[in-house]
DRENTORKOL-3810 file (N, C-alpha, C; in nm, 4 decimals):
REM DRENTORKOL-3810
@n.u->-0.7145; n.v->4.0978; n.w->-2.0738; ca.u->-0.6578; ca.v->4.1350; ca.w->-1.9465; c.u->-0.5808; c.v->4.0152; c.w->-1.8909
@n.u->-0.4580; n.v->4.0372; n.w->-1.8533; ca.u->-0.3764; ca.v->3.9286; ca.w->-1.8010; c.u->-0.3404; c.v->3.9538; c.w->-1.6554
@n.u->-0.2976; n.v->3.8492; n.w->-1.5910; ca.u->-0.2566; ca.v->3.8600; ca.w->-1.4513; c.u->-0.1172; c.v->3.9206; c.w->-1.4480
@n.u->-0.1018; n.v->4.0251; n.w->-1.3714; ca.u->0.0254; ca.v->4.0942; ca.w->-1.3624; c.u->0.1074; c.v->4.0489; c.w->-1.2429
@n.u->0.2257; n.v->4.1043; n.w->-1.2353; ca.u->0.3197; ca.v->4.0719; ca.w->-1.1280; c.u->0.2614; c.v->4.1054; c.w->-0.9919
@n.u->0.1981; n.v->4.2214; n.w->-0.9799; ca.u->0.1466; ca.v->4.2656; ca.w->-0.8506; c.u->0.0314; c.v->4.1784; c.w->-0.8022
@n.u->-0.0526; n.v->4.1313; n.w->-0.8939; ca.u->-0.1620; ca.v->4.0435; ca.w->-0.8536; c.u->-0.1082; c.v->3.9109; c.w->-0.7997
@n.u->-0.0083; n.v->3.8560; n.w->-0.8664; ca.u->0.0536; ca.v->3.7316; ca.w->-0.8200; c.u->0.1192; c.v->3.7527; c.w->-0.6844
@n.u->0.1865; n.v->3.8637; n.w->-0.6676; ca.u->0.2528; ca.v->3.8945; ca.w->-0.5409; c.u->0.1519; c.v->3.9058; c.w->-0.4269
@n.u->0.0391; n.v->3.9699; n.w->-0.4510; ca.u->-0.0643; ca.v->3.9844; ca.w->-0.3481; c.u->-0.1225; c.v->3.8478; c.w->-0.3116
@n.u->-0.1491; n.v->3.7637; n.w->-0.4101; ca.u->-0.2032; ca.v->3.6304; ca.w->-0.3834; c.u->-0.1041; c.v->3.5483; c.w->-0.3013
@n.u->0.0234; n.v->3.5521; n.w->-0.3367; ca.u->0.1250; ca.v->3.4791; ca.w->-0.2609; c.u->0.1362; c.v->3.5304; c.w->-0.1182
@n.u->0.1275; n.v->3.6599; n.w->-0.1006; ca.u->0.1329; ca.v->3.7182; ca.w->0.0331; c.u->0.0143; c.v->3.6721; c.w->0.1180
@n.u->-0.1031; n.v->3.6676; n.w->0.0595; ca.u->-0.2216; ca.v->3.6206; ca.w->0.1319; c.u->-0.2063; c.v->3.4734; c.w->0.1702
@n.u->-0.1534; n.v->3.3929; n.w->0.0798; ca.u->-0.1319; ca.v->3.2508; ca.w->0.1099; c.u->-0.0340; c.v->3.2343; c.w->0.2252
@n.u->0.0742; n.v->3.3116; n.w->0.2249; ca.u->0.1722; ca.v->3.3050; ca.w->0.3340; c.u->0.1081; c.v->3.3472; c.w->0.4657
@n.u->0.0263; n.v->3.4501; n.w->0.4631; ca.u->-0.0396; ca.v->3.4952; ca.w->0.5855; c.u->-0.1385; c.v->3.3918; c.w->0.6392
@n.u->-0.2072; n.v->3.3228; n.w->0.5508; ca.u->-0.3060; ca.v->3.2239; ca.w->0.5938; c.u->-0.2388; c.v->3.0978; c.w->0.6473
@n.u->-0.1453; n.v->3.0428; n.w->0.5723; ca.u->-0.0864; ca.v->2.9144; ca.w->0.6079; c.u->0.0397; c.v->2.9253; c.w->0.6926
@n.u->0.1126; n.v->3.0329; n.w->0.6814; ca.u->0.2391; ca.v->3.0440; ca.w->0.7533; c.u->0.3499; c.v->2.9731; c.w->0.6772
@n.u->0.4722; n.v->3.0140; n.w->0.7018; ca.u->0.5842; ca.v->2.9595; ca.w->0.6253; c.u->0.6148; c.v->2.8149; c.w->0.6609
@n.u->0.6005; n.v->2.7760; n.w->0.7869; ca.u->0.6335; ca.v->2.6381; ca.w->0.8243; c.u->0.5359; c.v->2.5387; c.w->0.7623
@n.u->0.4090; n.v->2.5746; n.w->0.7583; ca.u->0.3107; ca.v->2.4845; ca.w->0.6979; c.u->0.3315; c.v->2.4762; c.w->0.5466
@n.u->0.3709; n.v->2.5867; n.w->0.4851; ca.u->0.3969; ca.v->2.5848; ca.w->0.3412; c.u->0.5159; c.v->2.4956; c.w->0.3092
@n.u->0.6184; n.v->2.4956; n.w->0.3961; ca.u->0.7340; ca.v->2.4082; ca.w->0.3743; c.u->0.6920; c.v->2.2622; c.w->0.3801
@n.u->0.6083; n.v->2.2271; n.w->0.4764; ca.u->0.5648; ca.v->2.0877; ca.w->0.4880; c.u->0.4758; c.v->2.0484; c.w->0.3701
@n.u->0.3915; n.v->2.1400; n.w->0.3234; ca.u->0.3079; ca.v->2.1104; ca.w->0.2069; c.u->0.3950; c.v->2.0912; c.w->0.0833
@n.u->0.4980; n.v->2.1734; n.w->0.0684; ca.u->0.5896; ca.v->2.1590; ca.w->-0.0445; c.u->0.6646; c.v->2.0279; c.w->-0.0393
@n.u->0.7067; n.v->1.9893; n.w->0.0798; ca.u->0.7768; ca.v->1.8625; ca.w->0.0973; c.u->0.6856; c.v->1.7452; c.w->0.0634
@n.u->0.5623; n.v->1.7496; n.w->0.1110; ca.u->0.4662; ca.v->1.6430; ca.w->0.0819; c.u->0.4364; c.v->1.6349; c.w->-0.0675
@n.u->0.4233; n.v->1.7484; n.w->-0.1314; ca.u->0.3977; ca.v->1.7506; ca.w->-0.2749; c.u->0.5159; c.v->1.6919; c.w->-0.3515
@n.u->0.6373; n.v->1.7262; n.w->-0.3101; ca.u->0.7569; ca.v->1.6717; ca.w->-0.3741; c.u->0.7650; c.v->1.5210; c.w->-0.3609
@n.u->0.7336; n.v->1.4689; n.w->-0.2430; ca.u->0.7352; ca.v->1.3237; ca.w->-0.2220; c.u->0.6299; c.v->1.2554; c.w->-0.3085
@n.u->0.5132; n.v->1.3162; n.w->-0.3195; ca.u->0.4068; ca.v->1.2584; ca.w->-0.4012; c.u->0.4466; c.v->1.2551; c.w->-0.5486
@n.u->0.5058; n.v->1.3629; n.w->-0.5972; ca.u->0.5491; ca.v->1.3665; ca.w->-0.7370; c.u->0.6609; c.v->1.2667; c.w->-0.7631
@n.u->0.7519; n.v->1.2522; n.w->-0.6678; ca.u->0.8617; ca.v->1.1563; ca.w->-0.6825; c.u->0.8068; c.v->1.0143; c.w->-0.6917
@n.u->0.7110; n.v->0.9812; n.w->-0.6054; ca.u->0.6487; ca.v->0.8496; ca.w->-0.6099; c.u->0.5731; c.v->0.8269; c.w->-0.7395
@n.u->0.5037; n.v->0.9292; n.w->-0.7872; ca.u->0.4294; ca.v->0.9189; ca.w->-0.9127; c.u->0.5239; c.v->0.8935; c.w->-1.0294
@n.u->0.6342; n.v->0.9674; n.w->-1.0358; ca.u->0.7318; ca.v->0.9483; ca.w->-1.1434; c.u->0.7926; c.v->0.8093; c.w->-1.1380
@n.u->0.8190; n.v->0.7594; n.w->-1.0170; ca.u->0.8758; ca.v->0.6254; ca.w->-1.0007; c.u->0.7802; c.v->0.5203; c.w->-1.0552
@n.u->0.6518; n.v->0.5327; n.w->-1.0235; ca.u->0.5528; ca.v->0.4367; ca.w->-1.0722; c.u->0.5385; c.v->0.4431; c.w->-1.2238
@n.u->0.5415; n.v->0.5611; n.w->-1.2805; ca.u->0.5328; ca.v->0.5753; ca.w->-1.4265; c.u->0.6535; c.v->0.5104; c.w->-1.4924
@n.u->0.7712; n.v->0.5328; n.w->-1.4356; ca.u->0.8938; ca.v->0.4747; ca.w->-1.4912; c.u->0.8884; c.v->0.3224; c.w->-1.4832
@n.u->0.8412; n.v->0.2673; n.w->-1.3712; ca.u->0.8313; ca.v->0.1225; ca.w->-1.3567; c.u->0.7285; c.v->0.0643; c.w->-1.4529
@n.u->0.6215; n.v->0.1377; n.w->-1.4787; ca.u->0.5184; ca.v->0.0893; ca.w->-1.5695; c.u->0.5695; c.v->0.0842; c.w->-1.7130
@n.u->0.6570; n.v->0.1770; n.w->-1.7498; ca.u->0.7114; ca.v->0.1809; ca.w->-1.8849; c.u->0.8213; c.v->0.0780; c.w->-1.9067
@n.u->0.8749; n.v->0.0184; n.w->-1.8007; ca.u->0.9850; ca.v->-0.0775; ca.w->-1.8103; c.u->0.9315; c.v->-0.2117; c.w->-1.8615
@n.u->0.9696; n.v->-0.2545; n.w->-1.9823; ca.u->0.9172; ca.v->-0.3800; ca.w->-2.0375; c.u->0.9761; c.v->-0.5037; c.w->-1.9700
@n.u->1.0898; n.v->-0.4927; n.w->-1.9026; ca.u->1.1546; ca.v->-0.6068; ca.w->-1.8385; c.u->1.1021; c.v->-0.6327; c.w->-1.6987
@n.u->1.0088; n.v->-0.5543; n.w->-1.6534; ca.u->0.9556; ca.v->-0.5678; ca.w->-1.5180; c.u->0.8692; c.v->-0.6934; c.w->-1.5073
@n.u->0.8900; n.v->-0.7698; n.w->-1.4013; ca.u->0.8091; ca.v->-0.8894; ca.w->-1.3778; c.u->0.6779; c.v->-0.8498; c.w->-1.3126
@n.u->0.5682; n.v->-0.9030; n.w->-1.3656; ca.u->0.4373; ca.v->-0.8714; ca.w->-1.3076; c.u->0.3799; c.v->-0.9938; c.w->-1.2418
END
């Protein structure tokens, strides 16, 4: 048994009802900033010319 389109749609609708669209936008923005910072740190760690 797999998760279908309608089940995903219902879960997303419940999340929107609980958190509201404005809070979801801020959570998405915060998540994006966190991922950007994480990628930056990984890239700097892989750089062999970086002074430590």
